[in-house]
MDAnalysis code that builds the backbone (N, CA, C; Angstrom):
import MDAnalysis as mda
import numpy as np

u = mda.Universe.empty(753, n_residues=251, atom_resindex=np.repeat(np.arange(251), 3), trajectory=True)
u.add_TopologyAttr("name", ["N", "CA", "C"] * 251)
u.add_TopologyAttr("resid", np.arange(1, 252))
u.add_TopologyAttr("resname", ["MET", "GLU", "THR", "ASN", "GLY", "LYS", "SER", "ALA", "LEU", "ALA", "GLY", "LYS", "ARG", "ALA", "LEU", "VAL", "THR", "GLY", "ALA", "SER", "ARG", "GLY", "ILE", "GLY", "ALA", "ALA", "VAL", "ALA", "LYS", "THR", "LEU", "ALA", "ALA", "ALA", "GLY", "ALA", "ASP", "VAL", "ALA", "ILE", "THR", "TYR", "GLU", "ARG", "SER", "ALA", "ASP", "ARG", "ALA", "ALA", "ASP", "VAL", "VAL", "ARG", "ALA", "ILE", "GLU", "GLY", "LEU", "GLY", "ARG", "LYS", "GLY", "LEU", "ALA", "ILE", "LYS", "ALA", "ASP", "SER", "ALA", "ASP", "ALA", "ALA", "ALA", "ALA", "ARG", "GLU", "ALA", "VAL", "GLN", "GLN", "ALA", "ALA", "LYS", "ALA", "PHE", "GLY", "GLY", "LEU", "ASP", "ILE", "LEU", "VAL", "ASN", "ASN", "ALA", "GLY", "VAL", "ALA", "ARG", "GLY", "GLY", "PRO", "LEU", "GLU", "ALA", "MET", "SER", "LEU", "GLU", "ASP", "ILE", "ASP", "ALA", "VAL", "LEU", "ASN", "VAL", "ASN", "ILE", "ARG", "GLY", "VAL", "VAL", "LEU", "THR", "THR", "GLN", "ALA", "ALA", "ILE", "PRO", "LEU", "LEU", "SER", "GLU", "GLY", "GLY", "ARG", "ILE", "ILE", "ASN", "MET", "GLY", "SER", "CYS", "LEU", "ALA", "GLU", "ARG", "VAL", "THR", "MET", "PRO", "GLY", "ILE", "SER", "ILE", "TYR", "ALA", "MET", "SER", "LYS", "SER", "ALA", "MET", "ILE", "ALA", "LEU", "THR", "LYS", "GLY", "LEU", "ALA", "ARG", "ASP", "LEU", "ALA", "PRO", "ARG", "ASN", "ILE", "THR", "VAL", "ASN", "VAL", "VAL", "HIS", "PRO", "GLY", "PRO", "THR", "ASP", "THR", "ASP", "MET", "ASN", "PRO", "ALA", "ASP", "GLY", "PRO", "MET", "LYS", "ASP", "ALA", "MET", "LEU", "ALA", "GLY", "MET", "ALA", "ARG", "GLN", "GLU", "PHE", "GLY", "THR", "ALA", "GLN", "ASP", "ILE", "ALA", "ASP", "MET", "VAL", "ALA", "PHE", "LEU", "ALA", "GLY", "PRO", "SER", "GLY", "ARG", "GLN", "ILE", "THR", "GLY", "ALA", "GLY", "PHE", "THR", "VAL", "ASP", "GLY", "GLY", "LEU", "ASN", "ALA"])
u.atoms.positions = np.array([
    [29.704, 237.135, 225.292],
    [30.762, 236.901, 226.159],
    [30.709, 237.548, 227.307],
    [30.503, 236.920, 228.578],
    [30.457, 237.449, 229.692],
    [31.571, 236.886, 230.814],
    [31.921, 237.689, 231.877],
    [32.719, 237.380, 232.807],
    [32.094, 237.795, 234.185],
    [31.798, 236.679, 235.131],
    [30.948, 237.032, 236.347],
    [29.719, 237.759, 236.006],
    [28.886, 237.514, 235.009],
    [27.697, 238.145, 234.700],
    [27.923, 239.540, 234.008],
    [29.163, 239.977, 233.807],
    [29.238, 241.321, 233.199],
    [29.864, 241.088, 231.759],
    [29.607, 241.976, 230.791],
    [30.138, 241.858, 229.590],
    [31.568, 242.097, 229.453],
    [32.232, 241.118, 228.995],
    [33.749, 240.935, 229.102],
    [34.512, 242.260, 228.573],
    [33.937, 242.929, 227.593],
    [34.614, 244.077, 227.081],
    [33.809, 245.312, 227.345],
    [33.026, 245.377, 228.378],
    [32.301, 246.650, 228.566],
    [33.070, 247.890, 228.937],
    [32.847, 248.900, 228.213],
    [33.590, 250.125, 228.318],
    [34.983, 250.142, 227.463],
    [35.156, 249.020, 226.750],
    [36.325, 249.018, 225.957],
    [36.032, 249.791, 224.592],
    [37.077, 250.212, 223.862],
    [36.994, 250.846, 222.593],
    [37.993, 250.236, 221.612],
    [37.411, 249.863, 220.519],
    [38.114, 248.872, 219.506],
    [38.080, 249.506, 218.075],
    [39.213, 249.318, 217.466],
    [39.274, 249.347, 215.987],
    [39.618, 248.310, 215.251],
    [38.802, 247.887, 214.384],
    [38.920, 246.706, 213.476],
    [39.268, 247.124, 212.169],
    [40.321, 246.956, 211.476],
    [40.606, 247.485, 210.073],
    [40.022, 246.415, 209.007],
    [39.668, 246.872, 207.942],
    [38.907, 246.043, 206.934],
    [38.019, 245.291, 207.259],
    [36.825, 246.027, 207.828],
    [35.642, 245.210, 208.453],
    [34.431, 245.443, 207.955],
    [34.327, 245.697, 206.663],
    [32.954, 245.902, 206.171],
    [32.428, 244.351, 205.731],
    [33.185, 243.393, 205.777],
    [32.553, 242.006, 205.491],
    [33.402, 240.914, 206.020],
    [32.984, 239.805, 205.760],
    [33.941, 238.575, 206.080],
    [34.201, 238.535, 207.486],
    [35.494, 238.127, 207.716],
    [36.098, 237.830, 209.181],
    [36.082, 239.230, 209.900],
    [36.469, 240.528, 209.306],
    [36.492, 241.539, 209.818],
    [35.138, 242.062, 210.403],
    [34.070, 241.952, 209.613],
    [32.797, 242.250, 210.063],
    [32.291, 241.332, 211.206],
    [32.448, 240.046, 211.302],
    [32.376, 239.173, 212.407],
    [32.910, 239.603, 213.537],
    [34.341, 239.848, 213.416],
    [35.117, 240.388, 214.598],
    [34.541, 241.678, 215.205],
    [34.114, 242.550, 214.457],
    [33.538, 243.837, 214.979],
    [32.254, 243.601, 215.641],
    [31.327, 242.818, 214.948],
    [30.045, 242.445, 215.758],
    [30.332, 241.729, 217.057],
    [31.176, 240.767, 217.103],
    [31.415, 239.940, 218.210],
    [32.095, 240.843, 219.412],
    [32.911, 241.607, 219.150],
    [33.414, 242.728, 220.013],
    [32.378, 243.460, 220.727],
    [31.558, 244.071, 219.646],
    [30.436, 244.763, 220.215],
    [29.421, 244.030, 221.082],
    [29.177, 242.808, 220.689],
    [28.243, 241.842, 221.638],
    [28.988, 241.705, 223.030],
    [30.229, 241.891, 222.968],
    [30.896, 241.655, 224.391],
    [31.008, 242.943, 225.087],
    [30.548, 243.970, 224.622],
    [30.457, 245.275, 225.258],
    [31.298, 246.448, 224.775],
    [32.012, 246.284, 223.632],
    [32.856, 247.249, 223.220],
    [32.268, 248.195, 222.218],
    [32.676, 249.521, 222.235],
    [32.507, 250.324, 221.019],
    [33.399, 249.985, 220.066],
    [33.036, 250.069, 218.695],
    [33.777, 249.438, 217.730],
    [33.840, 250.401, 216.451],
    [35.008, 250.906, 216.089],
    [35.213, 251.531, 214.789],
    [35.742, 250.464, 213.815],
    [35.370, 250.752, 212.612],
    [35.817, 249.817, 211.435],
    [36.345, 250.710, 210.350],
    [37.362, 250.124, 209.664],
    [37.742, 250.975, 208.379],
    [37.226, 250.060, 207.266],
    [37.102, 250.676, 206.036],
    [36.522, 250.059, 204.745],
    [37.255, 250.779, 203.625],
    [37.450, 250.137, 202.580],
    [38.046, 250.843, 201.442],
    [37.060, 251.084, 200.410],
    [36.208, 250.301, 200.025],
    [35.045, 250.650, 199.062],
    [33.666, 250.306, 199.267],
    [33.358, 249.424, 200.295],
    [32.132, 248.920, 200.517],
    [31.383, 249.725, 201.435],
    [31.076, 250.916, 201.060],
    [30.416, 251.886, 202.188],
    [29.088, 251.321, 202.652],
    [28.300, 250.601, 201.695],
    [26.996, 250.097, 202.209],
    [27.150, 249.000, 203.262],
    [28.055, 248.260, 202.934],
    [28.433, 247.075, 203.858],
    [28.771, 247.573, 205.293],
    [29.797, 248.614, 205.083],
    [30.490, 249.116, 206.323],
    [29.115, 249.715, 207.239],
    [28.228, 250.269, 206.483],
    [26.943, 250.993, 207.222],
    [26.239, 249.941, 207.878],
    [26.231, 248.788, 207.270],
    [25.282, 247.579, 207.852],
    [26.069, 247.197, 209.212],
    [27.495, 247.080, 208.982],
    [28.261, 246.401, 210.130],
    [27.944, 247.633, 211.387],
    [27.905, 248.839, 210.988],
    [27.795, 249.922, 212.080],
    [26.333, 249.779, 212.660],
    [25.469, 249.653, 211.819],
    [23.914, 249.456, 212.344],
    [23.934, 248.171, 213.189],
    [24.548, 247.086, 212.980],
    [24.506, 245.743, 213.693],
    [25.180, 246.271, 214.976],
    [26.352, 246.990, 215.233],
    [27.052, 247.281, 216.263],
    [26.026, 248.115, 217.256],
    [25.425, 249.296, 216.479],
    [24.520, 250.124, 217.392],
    [23.263, 249.240, 217.791],
    [22.956, 248.342, 217.028],
    [21.781, 247.452, 217.401],
    [22.033, 246.626, 218.774],
    [23.391, 246.352, 219.022],
    [23.742, 245.778, 220.310],
    [23.873, 246.728, 221.320],
    [23.684, 248.064, 221.124],
    [23.619, 249.054, 222.192],
    [25.050, 249.629, 222.392],
    [25.940, 249.445, 221.308],
    [27.250, 250.295, 221.520],
    [27.411, 251.154, 220.301],
    [28.457, 252.071, 220.395],
    [28.678, 252.988, 219.476],
    [29.652, 252.414, 218.402],
    [29.268, 252.706, 217.111],
    [29.848, 252.155, 216.017],
    [30.230, 253.465, 215.206],
    [31.334, 253.165, 214.327],
    [31.856, 254.192, 213.465],
    [32.478, 253.623, 212.215],
    [32.109, 254.014, 211.112],
    [32.801, 253.439, 209.851],
    [33.804, 254.489, 209.229],
    [34.970, 254.179, 208.980],
    [35.950, 255.075, 208.505],
    [36.515, 254.640, 207.109],
    [36.383, 255.506, 206.210],
    [36.785, 255.068, 204.929],
    [38.382, 255.230, 204.822],
    [39.029, 254.241, 204.640],
    [40.590, 254.319, 204.655],
    [41.063, 253.106, 203.848],
    [42.019, 253.491, 202.910],
    [42.706, 252.375, 202.096],
    [44.105, 252.117, 203.084],
    [44.056, 250.878, 203.469],
    [45.314, 250.436, 204.322],
    [46.619, 250.680, 203.658],
    [46.525, 250.733, 202.331],
    [47.807, 250.806, 201.683],
    [48.379, 252.295, 201.592],
    [47.383, 253.294, 201.964],
    [47.647, 254.559, 201.980],
    [48.129, 255.013, 203.343],
    [49.436, 255.330, 203.614],
    [50.054, 255.825, 204.903],
    [49.333, 256.658, 205.664],
    [49.019, 257.766, 205.049],
    [48.183, 258.853, 205.614],
    [46.776, 258.434, 206.062],
    [46.176, 257.659, 205.295],
    [44.843, 257.293, 205.580],
    [44.722, 256.241, 206.698],
    [45.764, 255.274, 206.720],
    [45.964, 254.293, 207.756],
    [46.138, 255.015, 209.098],
    [47.076, 256.012, 209.211],
    [47.313, 256.836, 210.481],
    [46.034, 257.586, 210.912],
    [45.348, 258.134, 209.938],
    [44.368, 259.108, 210.271],
    [43.018, 258.262, 210.820],
    [42.894, 257.020, 210.458],
    [41.927, 256.139, 210.778],
    [41.913, 255.848, 212.321],
    [43.127, 255.630, 212.709],
    [43.431, 255.516, 214.124],
    [43.157, 256.771, 215.023],
    [43.523, 257.817, 214.463],
    [43.148, 259.169, 215.129],
    [41.678, 259.381, 215.173],
    [41.060, 259.147, 214.213],
    [39.483, 259.394, 213.996],
    [38.803, 258.365, 215.112],
    [39.248, 257.202, 215.196],
    [38.499, 256.284, 216.097],
    [38.766, 256.507, 217.562],
    [39.934, 256.958, 217.928],
    [40.447, 257.187, 219.224],
    [39.660, 258.761, 219.679],
    [39.531, 259.608, 218.686],
    [38.837, 260.873, 218.945],
    [37.342, 260.582, 219.197],
    [36.763, 259.704, 218.380],
    [35.265, 259.413, 218.562],
    [35.029, 258.794, 219.851],
    [35.736, 257.875, 220.233],
    [35.507, 257.156, 221.477],
    [36.126, 257.729, 222.720],
    [37.086, 258.559, 222.463],
    [37.824, 259.067, 223.684],
    [39.029, 258.256, 224.084],
    [39.496, 257.305, 223.274],
    [40.758, 256.589, 223.443],
    [40.546, 255.348, 222.767],
    [41.568, 254.485, 222.939],
    [41.486, 253.046, 222.257],
    [42.139, 252.062, 223.294],
    [41.364, 250.927, 223.179],
    [41.953, 249.763, 223.968],
    [42.385, 248.558, 223.252],
    [41.504, 248.359, 222.037],
    [41.904, 247.122, 221.252],
    [42.165, 247.452, 219.831],
    [43.205, 247.028, 219.183],
    [43.396, 247.110, 217.754],
    [43.437, 245.808, 217.107],
    [42.604, 245.539, 216.088],
    [42.539, 244.431, 215.500],
    [43.053, 244.822, 213.948],
    [44.198, 244.185, 213.538],
    [44.798, 244.583, 212.124],
    [44.303, 243.428, 211.353],
    [43.010, 243.682, 210.886],
    [42.442, 242.663, 209.949],
    [42.636, 242.881, 208.453],
    [42.633, 244.088, 207.981],
    [42.628, 244.335, 206.458],
    [43.806, 243.672, 205.871],
    [43.419, 242.984, 204.678],
    [44.378, 242.275, 203.854],
    [43.915, 242.064, 202.592],
    [44.864, 241.857, 201.675],
    [44.660, 241.543, 200.409],
    [45.362, 240.264, 199.884],
    [44.880, 239.560, 198.809],
    [45.586, 238.392, 198.370],
    [45.836, 238.439, 196.805],
    [47.155, 238.244, 196.447],
    [47.359, 238.108, 195.110],
    [48.154, 236.907, 194.859],
    [47.953, 236.033, 193.948],
    [48.646, 234.915, 193.647],
    [49.258, 234.758, 192.297],
    [49.972, 233.620, 192.190],
    [50.560, 233.191, 190.888],
    [51.988, 233.064, 191.016],
    [52.679, 232.367, 190.082],
    [54.272, 232.286, 190.254],
    [54.758, 233.588, 190.352],
    [55.936, 233.501, 191.141],
    [56.559, 234.846, 191.456],
    [56.946, 235.520, 190.317],
    [57.541, 234.775, 189.111],
    [58.049, 235.403, 187.993],
    [57.052, 236.180, 187.208],
    [55.800, 235.603, 187.348],
    [54.666, 236.185, 186.613],
    [53.934, 237.164, 187.127],
    [54.190, 237.522, 188.500],
    [53.525, 238.709, 189.164],
    [54.012, 239.971, 188.883],
    [52.810, 240.918, 188.901],
    [53.385, 242.298, 188.444],
    [53.802, 242.978, 189.620],
    [54.608, 244.040, 189.398],
    [55.065, 244.824, 190.521],
    [53.748, 245.511, 191.269],
    [52.656, 245.921, 190.591],
    [51.583, 246.333, 191.071],
    [50.828, 245.366, 192.101],
    [50.873, 244.149, 191.793],
    [50.326, 242.956, 192.642],
    [51.238, 242.805, 193.921],
    [52.630, 242.855, 193.639],
    [53.555, 242.612, 194.564],
    [53.461, 243.784, 195.766],
    [53.441, 244.964, 195.185],
    [53.249, 246.285, 196.095],
    [51.948, 246.143, 196.742],
    [50.759, 245.687, 196.211],
    [49.399, 245.535, 196.913],
    [49.530, 244.798, 197.975],
    [50.181, 243.663, 197.996],
    [50.262, 242.647, 199.065],
    [51.210, 243.369, 200.176],
    [52.338, 243.691, 199.711],
    [53.174, 244.227, 200.797],
    [52.690, 245.591, 201.518],
    [52.141, 246.355, 200.797],
    [51.543, 247.593, 201.437],
    [50.538, 247.552, 202.313],
    [49.589, 246.579, 201.860],
    [48.473, 246.334, 202.836],
    [48.790, 245.439, 204.008],
    [49.299, 244.378, 203.645],
    [49.384, 243.082, 204.569],
    [50.516, 243.403, 205.565],
    [51.626, 244.142, 205.240],
    [52.711, 244.597, 206.134],
    [52.775, 245.901, 206.472],
    [53.033, 246.858, 205.499],
    [53.245, 248.224, 205.843],
    [51.985, 248.909, 206.414],
    [50.874, 248.603, 205.960],
    [49.551, 249.019, 206.635],
    [49.340, 248.580, 207.991],
    [49.661, 247.457, 208.326],
    [49.719, 246.772, 209.524],
    [50.619, 247.702, 210.538],
    [51.974, 247.843, 210.003],
    [52.894, 248.448, 210.718],
    [52.560, 249.857, 211.208],
    [52.131, 250.702, 210.013],
    [51.634, 252.116, 210.140],
    [50.629, 252.116, 211.062],
    [49.589, 251.428, 210.989],
    [48.316, 251.546, 211.911],
    [48.777, 251.211, 213.253],
    [49.572, 250.191, 213.497],
    [49.863, 249.988, 214.962],
    [50.795, 250.924, 215.436],
    [51.825, 251.596, 214.631],
    [52.511, 252.816, 215.220],
    [51.812, 253.630, 215.528],
    [50.684, 254.050, 214.792],
    [49.726, 255.165, 215.202],
    [49.041, 254.821, 216.403],
    [48.694, 253.604, 216.736],
    [47.768, 253.292, 217.734],
    [48.492, 253.215, 219.133],
    [49.716, 252.804, 219.126],
    [50.403, 252.490, 220.201],
    [50.459, 253.596, 221.400],
    [50.754, 255.023, 220.973],
    [50.595, 255.967, 221.874],
    [49.208, 256.227, 222.390],
    [48.193, 255.641, 221.866],
    [46.921, 256.038, 222.165],
    [46.161, 254.744, 222.902],
    [46.960, 253.628, 222.924],
    [46.268, 252.478, 223.589],
    [46.433, 252.772, 225.196],
    [45.552, 252.180, 225.688],
    [45.396, 252.234, 227.291],
    [46.218, 251.232, 227.887],
    [46.728, 251.445, 229.162],
    [47.320, 250.312, 229.834],
    [46.579, 249.029, 229.833],
    [47.201, 247.943, 229.409],
    [46.317, 246.638, 229.358],
    [45.599, 246.571, 228.116],
    [46.051, 247.338, 227.055],
    [45.331, 247.135, 225.861],
    [45.702, 245.889, 225.032],
    [45.077, 245.744, 223.910],
    [45.180, 244.536, 223.186],
    [45.519, 244.921, 221.757],
    [46.461, 244.293, 221.139],
    [46.653, 244.285, 219.652],
    [46.502, 242.868, 219.126],
    [45.850, 242.575, 218.187],
    [45.580, 241.376, 217.585],
    [45.754, 241.537, 216.021],
    [46.879, 240.798, 215.456],
    [47.031, 240.768, 214.134],
    [46.463, 239.456, 213.558],
    [46.124, 239.631, 212.108],
    [45.625, 238.538, 211.573],
    [46.556, 237.957, 210.434],
    [46.942, 236.814, 210.799],
    [47.891, 236.182, 210.052],
    [47.211, 235.259, 208.969],
    [47.581, 234.005, 208.943],
    [47.167, 232.890, 208.035],
    [47.662, 231.731, 208.268],
    [46.989, 230.595, 208.049],
    [47.609, 229.255, 208.265],
    [48.761, 228.953, 207.220],
    [48.734, 229.829, 206.155],
    [49.970, 229.810, 205.268],
    [51.151, 230.507, 205.791],
    [51.050, 231.083, 206.907],
    [52.241, 231.884, 207.393],
    [53.481, 230.921, 207.687],
    [53.200, 229.714, 208.240],
    [54.166, 228.846, 208.589],
    [54.233, 227.518, 207.688],
    [53.220, 227.263, 206.996],
    [53.314, 226.037, 206.252],
    [52.532, 226.223, 204.853],
    [53.300, 226.410, 203.752],
    [52.805, 226.818, 202.531],
    [52.315, 225.511, 201.840],
    [51.086, 225.428, 201.797],
    [50.334, 224.061, 201.397],
    [49.992, 224.038, 199.951],
    [50.303, 225.050, 199.089],
    [50.098, 224.993, 197.707],
    [50.858, 226.060, 196.972],
    [50.981, 225.798, 195.623],
    [51.854, 226.609, 194.802],
    [51.186, 227.892, 194.476],
    [52.125, 229.019, 194.277],
    [51.455, 230.140, 193.673],
    [51.125, 231.344, 194.767],
    [51.515, 231.088, 196.043],
    [51.115, 232.011, 197.021],
    [52.303, 232.502, 197.876],
    [53.355, 232.415, 197.283],
    [54.706, 232.844, 197.864],
    [54.662, 234.219, 198.763],
    [54.300, 235.266, 197.911],
    [54.461, 236.605, 198.308],
    [53.206, 236.705, 199.403],
    [52.125, 236.182, 199.247],
    [51.101, 236.304, 200.214],
    [51.494, 235.537, 201.570],
    [51.998, 234.416, 201.499],
    [52.569, 233.672, 202.590],
    [53.640, 234.478, 203.225],
    [54.521, 235.120, 202.572],
    [55.556, 235.773, 203.067],
    [54.993, 237.042, 203.901],
    [54.040, 237.771, 203.313],
    [53.473, 238.819, 204.020],
    [52.814, 238.486, 205.291],
    [52.285, 237.312, 205.310],
    [51.586, 236.892, 206.677],
    [52.611, 236.239, 207.612],
    [53.532, 235.706, 207.143],
    [54.669, 235.237, 208.149],
    [55.304, 236.324, 208.824],
    [55.344, 237.658, 208.242],
    [55.762, 238.656, 208.812],
    [55.085, 239.096, 210.042],
    [53.670, 238.840, 210.134],
    [52.883, 239.081, 211.258],
    [53.389, 238.267, 212.470],
    [54.098, 237.185, 212.436],
    [54.649, 236.532, 213.527],
    [55.771, 237.226, 214.119],
    [56.779, 237.613, 213.287],
    [57.761, 238.478, 213.785],
    [57.369, 239.737, 214.462],
    [56.469, 240.333, 213.777],
    [55.987, 241.614, 214.300],
    [55.298, 241.580, 215.584],
    [54.634, 240.346, 215.815],
    [53.785, 240.113, 216.859],
    [54.694, 239.732, 218.043],
    [55.713, 238.986, 218.042],
    [56.671, 238.507, 218.974],
    [57.499, 239.686, 219.471],
    [57.986, 240.448, 218.513],
    [58.723, 241.714, 218.866],
    [57.835, 242.793, 219.730],
    [56.707, 243.161, 219.179],
    [55.775, 244.035, 219.810],
    [55.380, 243.488, 221.141],
    [55.292, 242.171, 221.343],
    [54.925, 241.572, 222.638],
    [55.960, 242.049, 223.618],
    [57.332, 241.847, 223.369],
    [58.464, 242.439, 224.157],
    [58.305, 243.878, 224.561],
    [58.212, 244.679, 223.343],
    [58.490, 246.099, 223.427],
    [57.180, 246.628, 224.300],
    [55.951, 246.208, 224.336],
    [54.783, 246.808, 224.894],
    [54.414, 245.990, 226.276],
    [55.018, 245.063, 226.618],
    [54.831, 244.286, 227.989],
    [54.861, 245.177, 229.201],
    [55.828, 246.309, 229.184],
    [55.840, 247.093, 230.298],
    [54.489, 247.949, 230.451],
    [53.821, 248.080, 229.460],
    [52.406, 248.697, 229.486],
    [51.303, 247.869, 229.708],
    [51.696, 246.357, 229.702],
    [50.671, 245.360, 230.099],
    [49.661, 245.204, 228.741],
    [50.274, 245.786, 227.667],
    [49.751, 245.622, 226.437],
    [50.056, 244.111, 225.703],
    [49.044, 243.330, 225.500],
    [49.407, 242.178, 224.677],
    [49.235, 242.041, 223.222],
    [50.132, 241.307, 222.669],
    [50.121, 241.296, 221.122],
    [49.982, 239.871, 220.763],
    [48.971, 239.572, 219.875],
    [49.040, 238.192, 219.426],
    [48.474, 238.137, 218.049],
    [48.662, 237.037, 217.421],
    [48.374, 237.038, 215.819],
    [47.414, 235.589, 215.887],
    [46.330, 235.757, 215.125],
    [45.546, 234.732, 214.810],
    [45.562, 234.307, 213.351],
    [45.703, 232.964, 213.214],
    [45.983, 232.401, 211.654],
    [44.646, 231.703, 211.181],
    [43.906, 232.376, 210.429],
    [42.757, 231.748, 209.871],
    [43.144, 230.644, 208.891],
    [42.415, 229.594, 208.793],
    [42.609, 228.659, 207.750],
    [41.486, 228.718, 206.652],
    [41.226, 227.825, 205.943],
    [40.021, 228.096, 204.990],
    [38.749, 228.383, 205.712],
    [38.223, 229.591, 205.312],
    [37.175, 230.137, 206.093],
    [36.227, 230.600, 205.007],
    [34.947, 230.302, 205.072],
    [33.892, 230.578, 204.111],
    [33.527, 232.154, 204.009],
    [34.099, 232.842, 203.271],
    [33.861, 234.199, 203.091],
    [33.642, 234.618, 201.824],
    [33.346, 235.847, 201.351],
    [33.380, 236.314, 199.876],
    [34.599, 236.149, 199.253],
    [35.750, 236.258, 199.863],
    [37.043, 236.074, 199.205],
    [37.578, 234.641, 198.902],
    [36.966, 233.751, 199.883],
    [37.239, 232.323, 199.764],
    [36.019, 231.505, 200.030],
    [35.052, 231.531, 199.203],
    [33.913, 230.714, 199.499],
    [34.031, 229.309, 199.483],
    [33.113, 228.612, 200.426],
    [33.381, 227.260, 200.629],
    [32.939, 226.408, 199.428],
    [32.324, 226.892, 198.320],
    [32.097, 226.213, 197.192],
    [32.977, 226.937, 195.940],
    [34.065, 227.573, 196.359],
    [34.881, 228.181, 195.387],
    [35.687, 227.178, 194.669],
    [36.613, 227.618, 193.605],
    [37.364, 226.763, 192.703],
    [38.534, 226.006, 193.586],
    [38.866, 226.672, 194.668],
    [39.926, 226.024, 195.520],
    [39.366, 225.008, 196.721],
    [38.150, 224.869, 196.582],
    [37.367, 224.027, 197.587],
    [38.108, 222.674, 197.759],
    [38.028, 221.811, 196.770],
    [38.563, 220.460, 196.786],
    [40.111, 220.536, 197.395],
    [40.870, 221.292, 196.898],
    [42.248, 221.383, 197.257],
    [42.353, 221.572, 198.747],
    [41.656, 222.446, 199.134],
    [41.733, 223.014, 200.511],
    [41.293, 221.805, 201.527],
    [40.110, 221.262, 201.147],
    [39.532, 220.350, 202.043],
    [40.343, 219.071, 202.068],
    [41.022, 218.740, 201.097],
    [41.843, 217.391, 200.989],
    [42.976, 217.533, 202.133],
    [43.310, 218.760, 202.569],
    [44.429, 218.851, 203.278],
    [43.979, 219.041, 204.796],
    [42.727, 219.163, 205.118],
    [42.338, 219.491, 206.371],
    [41.996, 218.157, 207.270],
    [42.309, 218.212, 208.410],
    [41.868, 217.009, 209.410],
    [40.345, 216.927, 209.476],
    [39.670, 218.102, 209.785],
    [38.233, 218.270, 209.651],
    [37.913, 219.010, 208.143],
    [37.460, 218.020, 207.490],
    [37.247, 218.515, 206.199],
    [35.848, 219.330, 205.989],
    [36.112, 220.493, 206.636],
    [34.824, 221.470, 206.559],
    [35.503, 222.824, 206.849],
    [34.895, 223.800, 205.929],
    [35.500, 225.239, 205.922],
    [34.940, 225.804, 207.349],
    [35.761, 226.728, 207.962],
    [35.519, 227.316, 209.012],
    [34.486, 228.474, 208.507],
    [33.960, 229.243, 209.718],
    [33.198, 230.204, 209.605],
    [33.906, 231.588, 210.115],
    [33.550, 232.790, 209.551],
    [34.058, 233.962, 210.182],
    [33.856, 234.055, 211.714],
    [32.734, 233.660, 212.209],
    [32.512, 233.648, 213.537],
    [33.740, 232.769, 214.335],
    [34.076, 231.569, 213.748],
    [35.162, 230.933, 214.311],
    [36.328, 231.898, 214.644],
    [36.708, 232.592, 213.766],
    [37.804, 233.504, 213.921],
    [37.504, 234.570, 214.875],
    [36.326, 235.048, 214.703],
    [35.990, 236.125, 215.568],
    [35.849, 235.843, 217.124],
    [35.515, 234.670, 217.565],
    [35.523, 234.124, 218.711],
    [36.892, 234.215, 219.374],
    [37.846, 233.675, 218.624],
    [39.122, 233.627, 218.964],
    [39.641, 234.919, 219.353],
    [39.621, 235.929, 218.391],
    [39.961, 237.291, 218.629],
    [39.235, 237.893, 220.009],
    [38.005, 237.652, 220.221],
    [37.226, 238.134, 221.247],
    [37.810, 237.502, 222.571],
    [38.149, 236.304, 222.551],
    [38.969, 235.611, 223.761],
    [40.148, 236.350, 224.123],
    [41.044, 236.730, 223.006],
    [42.278, 237.206, 223.477],
    [42.114, 238.726, 223.683],
    [41.050, 239.401, 223.288],
    [40.851, 240.902, 223.613],
    [40.186, 240.856, 224.916],
    [39.655, 239.858, 225.538],
    [39.064, 239.919, 226.888],
    [39.969, 239.531, 227.999],
    [39.393, 239.550, 229.375],
    [40.065, 239.272, 230.520],
    [40.954, 238.020, 230.550],
    [40.284, 237.028, 229.829],
    [41.048, 235.749, 229.824],
    [42.310, 235.676, 229.049],
    [42.595, 236.726, 228.230],
    [43.683, 236.843, 227.354],
    [44.797, 237.530, 228.143],
    [44.666, 237.868, 229.301],
    [45.628, 238.968, 229.905],
    [47.095, 238.362, 230.012],
    [47.298, 237.036, 230.028],
    [48.578, 236.382, 230.150],
    [49.060, 235.946, 228.955],
    [48.322, 236.086, 227.868],
    [48.775, 235.582, 226.569],
    [49.291, 236.626, 225.609],
    [50.541, 236.553, 225.329],
    [51.165, 237.569, 224.524],
    [52.359, 237.172, 223.649],
    [52.518, 237.609, 222.486],
    [53.531, 237.022, 221.669],
    [53.280, 235.603, 221.037],
    [51.905, 235.253, 221.030],
    [51.722, 233.931, 220.707],
    [50.664, 233.841, 219.305],
    [50.631, 232.766, 218.822],
    [49.916, 232.471, 217.470],
    [48.735, 231.605, 217.671],
    [47.699, 231.677, 217.159],
    [46.498, 230.652, 217.306],
    [46.071, 230.400, 215.938],
    [46.175, 229.275, 215.537],
    [45.765, 228.836, 214.279],
    [44.337, 228.165, 214.335],
    [43.565, 228.666, 213.477],
    [42.056, 228.221, 213.401],
    [41.918, 227.822, 212.000],
    [42.149, 226.479, 211.663],
    [42.290, 226.055, 210.306],
    [41.838, 224.756, 210.163],
    [40.997, 223.965, 211.001],
    [40.380, 222.823, 210.958],
    [41.464, 221.641, 210.654],
    [42.672, 222.010, 211.170],
    [43.749, 220.930, 211.150],
    [44.580, 221.114, 209.938],
    [44.442, 221.974, 208.971],
    [45.129, 222.128, 207.738],
    [46.786, 221.926, 208.055],
    [47.044, 222.580, 209.050],
    [48.529, 222.373, 209.444],
    [48.919, 221.303, 210.473],
    [47.983, 220.432, 210.698],
    [48.218, 219.420, 211.743],
    [49.224, 218.555, 211.158],
])
């Protein structure tokens, strides 16, 4: 990504949560390709996180992997501090970390409900809260929602859908709160995307494809490109908005 022959994110410093694989890894690499130094968080996949950092460094940028469980309040906050300290500040926050638990609500355990709410909502809130004082003028916050946030297309995902719909309200509220500092806040809603968590040949494939206008799973790069656009100069006037990348599932 270039603007007038220059890397669109040259000199920018980013933190992408939950970025050892899938969409998060693609986002981290794409931001680095556009010129940003990128820190990522991971919970368990240290080897994969190291691979992402090597890819970032291979693009000539600084990379950093931080072990942090987004459900752990202290770890979520500390990860922000570590990233800002390593890079001398923070310009871009991508709240990508998320978990999925499904099933009829009456059958879900408290553990599963807490996991979804603690990572998908509380973790995002606490990470963002820690990042706001450190973000530069004109910074960017990009939250990861879901195509299920506004239209629940199948049974058994009520709590997950609820957690992602919360990103819409959070995004809109923060867009108002942070506008005086020219910080934009937006949410990207991925649809069926070919990742380890939701493979294109997985058990839900036929049900998902049947509802899509373009009957083809997206790629992690499709989502990463949207995030990079919002993080760059072309996104300066876009805030409080949602962008659905779902092959027409919600059409």
